[in-house]
C-alpha positions in Angstrom: -9.1 -1.1 -13.9 -10.7 -4.3 -12.8 -10.4 -4.9 -9.1 -8.6 -8.2 -8.3 -9.7 -10.6 -5.6 -7.8 -10.1 -2.3 -5.4 -12.9 -1.6 -4.3 -14.3 1.7 -0.9 -12.6 1.2 -2.6 -9.2 0.6 -4.5 -9.5 3.8 -1.3 -10.4 5.7 0.6 -7.4 4.5 -1.8 -4.4 4.2 0.9 -1.7 4.7 2.5 -0.7 1.4 5.4 1.7 0.9 5.0 3.3 -2.5 7.3 5.5 -4.6 5.6 8.3 -6.6 6.5 8.3 -10.3 5.7 10.8 -13.1 2.3 10.9 -14.8 0.4 9.9 -11.6 2.0 6.5 -11.5 3.2 4.7 -8.4 5.5 1.7 -7.6 5.1 -0.5 -4.6 8.6 -0.7 -3.0 7.8 -3.0 -0.1 4.8 -4.5 1.9 4.6 -4.9 5.6 2.3 -6.5 8.2 2.9 -3.8 10.8 2.9 0.0 10.4 6.0 0.6 12.6 8.0 -1.7 10.2 6.9 0.4 7.3 7.8 3.6 9.1 11.3 2.3 9.9 11.8 1.3 6.3 10.6 4.7 5.1 13.0 6.5 7.5 15.9 4.5 6.0 14.8 5.2 2.5 14.5 9.0 3.2 18.0 8.9 4.6 19.4 7.1 1.5 17.2 8.9 -1.1 16.0 12.2 0.3 14.9 13.6 -3.1 12.6 10.7 -4.0 9.0 10.9 -2.6 7.6 7.9 -0.8 4.3 7.3 1.1 3.0 4.7 3.4 -0.4 3.4 2.3 -2.9 1.1 4.1 -4.5 -1.2 1.5 -7.6 -3.1 2.5 -10.3 -4.9 0.4 -13.7 -4.7 1.9 -15.6 -7.9 1.2 -19.3 -8.5 1.2 -20.8 -11.9 1.7 -23.0 -11.6 -1.4 -21.9 -13.8 -4.3 -22.6 -11.2 -6.9 -20.7 -8.4 -5.2 -17.2 -7.2 -6.2 -14.7 -6.3 -3.5 -13.9 -2.6 -3.3 -10.2 -1.8 -2.8 -9.7 1.0 -0.2 -6.6 2.9 0.4 -5.6 5.3 3.1 -2.6 7.4 2.5 -0.5 8.3 5.5 2.1 11.0 5.3 4.8 10.5 7.9 
């Protein structure tokens, strides 16, 4: 997979709520600027769909000032 360049919107909303799908796939359900907002949404989803696994993930692209470098996407999974 080729890493995409981080956009301004990506940097504004680094907290992603993802749903786990079969075959190691995932679906981004929502994106948030603040972690407490993501946790509140996750709480509501767990109340509505208790059998479906969801995870909050912090997605950040580390950028280097070198023009030949490629940004490295980093993810931090947080189980609540």
